[in-house]
C-alpha positions in Angstrom: 0.2 0.1 0.0 1.2 3.3 -1.1 2.0 5.9 1.7 0.9 9.5 0.4 1.6 12.9 2.2 -0.7 15.5 0.8 1.1 18.8 1.6 0.0 22.2 2.1 0.5 25.5 4.0 -1.5 25.2 6.6 -3.1 22.3 6.8 -6.6 23.6 7.0 -8.5 22.6 4.1 -6.7 21.4 0.4 -4.5 18.7 2.4 -7.1 18.1 4.4 -9.5 17.6 1.6 -7.4 15.6 -0.1 -6.3 13.3 2.3 -10.3 12.7 2.9 -10.8 12.1 -0.5 -8.2 9.3 -0.7 -9.6 7.5 3.0 -12.8 7.7 1.3 -12.0 6.6 -2.5 -9.0 4.8 -2.1 -8.3 3.1 1.3 -7.5 -0.1 -1.0 -4.5 1.3 -2.0 -3.3 4.4 -0.3 -2.4 5.2 3.3 -3.0 8.9 3.0 -2.0 11.5 5.6 -2.2 15.7 5.2 0.4 18.0 7.1 1.1 21.6 6.5 4.8 23.6 6.8 2.9 25.3 9.0 -0.2 24.6 11.3 -3.4 26.6 10.9 -6.2 24.6 12.0 -8.9 22.9 10.7 -11.0 25.3 8.3 -14.7 24.5 8.8 -16.0 25.4 5.5 -13.8 23.0 4.4 -15.9 20.4 6.7 -18.7 21.9 5.4 -18.2 21.1 1.5 -16.9 17.9 2.2 -19.5 16.7 4.1 -22.2 17.8 1.6 -20.2 15.2 -0.5 -20.5 12.6 1.9 -17.5 12.3 3.1 -16.5 13.3 7.0 -13.3 15.2 8.0 -14.5 16.7 11.2 -11.9 14.2 13.4 -9.3 15.9 11.5 -6.5 18.4 13.0 -4.3 20.3 11.8 -0.6 18.6 11.8 3.2 20.2 11.0 4.8 18.1 8.8 7.5 17.5 11.7 4.9 15.3 13.4 4.9 12.8 10.7 9.2 12.7 10.2 9.1 9.0 11.6 6.8 8.0 8.3 8.3 6.6 5.5 5.8 8.2 2.5 6.1 6.5 -1.1 4.9 10.0 -2.1 4.7 13.7 -1.0 2.1 15.5 -3.3 2.7 19.2 -2.4 -1.0 20.9 -3.0 0.2 24.5 -3.1 2.7 26.7 -4.3 3.7 27.7 -0.8 4.2 24.0 0.1 6.0 23.5 -2.9 8.6 26.3 -2.8 8.8 25.2 1.5 8.8 21.5 0.9 11.1 20.1 3.6 13.5 17.2 2.6 12.5 13.5 2.9 14.6 10.6 3.7 14.1 7.7 2.0 12.4 6.6 -1.0 9.8 9.8 -0.9 9.1 11.2 -4.7 8.0 15.0 -4.2 5.4 15.8 -6.6 3.7 18.9 -7.4 -0.4 19.1 -8.3 -1.3 22.5 -7.1 -5.0 23.7 -5.9 -6.7 27.2 -6.0 -6.7 28.6 -2.4 -10.6 28.6 -1.4 -10.3 30.6 1.7 -8.3 33.4 -0.6 -10.9 33.0 -3.0 -13.3 33.4 -0.9 -12.7 36.7 0.7 -13.9 38.2 -2.5 -17.0 36.4 -2.3 -20.2 38.9 -1.8 -22.4 36.2 -0.3 -22.3 32.9 1.7 -23.5 30.7 -1.1 -20.6 32.3 -3.4 -18.1 31.8 -0.7 -18.7 28.1 -0.4 -19.3 27.5 -4.3 -15.2 28.0 -4.3 -14.9 25.5 -2.0 -17.2 23.1 -3.7 -15.1 23.7 -6.8 -11.8 22.8 -5.2 -13.2 19.8 -3.5 -14.5 18.3 -6.7 -11.1 19.4 -8.5 -8.8 17.8 -5.5 -11.1 14.5 -5.6 -11.1 14.2 -9.7 -7.1 13.9 -9.0 -7.4 11.4 -6.3 -10.1 9.4 -8.3 -6.8 9.3 -10.8 -4.2 7.6 -8.1 -2.4 5.8 -7.8 -1.5 5.7 -11.9 -1.4 9.3 -12.1 1.6 9.8 -9.8 4.8 9.5 -11.6 7.7 7.2 -10.9 10.6 8.8 -10.7 14.2 8.5 -8.9 14.0 9.1 -5.1 14.2 12.9 -4.0 14.1 13.7 -7.0 11.3 17.2 -7.9 8.8 15.4 -10.2 6.0 17.3 -11.7 2.5 16.3 -12.1 
């Protein structure tokens, strides 16, 4: 089973959604984790839109990537540009892949209504689902420690 870390800035939204989708859709193939290069707490709107899609991430919590330093990941998937730029080095065979998604909280700041704000979260949720559905076939086979682009 592949051990996959979804990494973003604060482990509050996109990486949490990715972990939730992977647990929901790919539990037989992928052992998913999520973390951030910082911790920002779990985003309530991310929890809400995932629940709308039938995935409960309310029990998740925001983790710093250091908390998972003892896990030998096969893949580290950065889901935002900041995490890609700040991605720590991983020992072992972990292959780092970047698959960026828009930041729902940033997009929602310009929303005029709560529904418009939630629609940003829903769009990104659905984009992440589509990516997770493509796992593990969508992951490149690269040399260990080499940065791959996905």
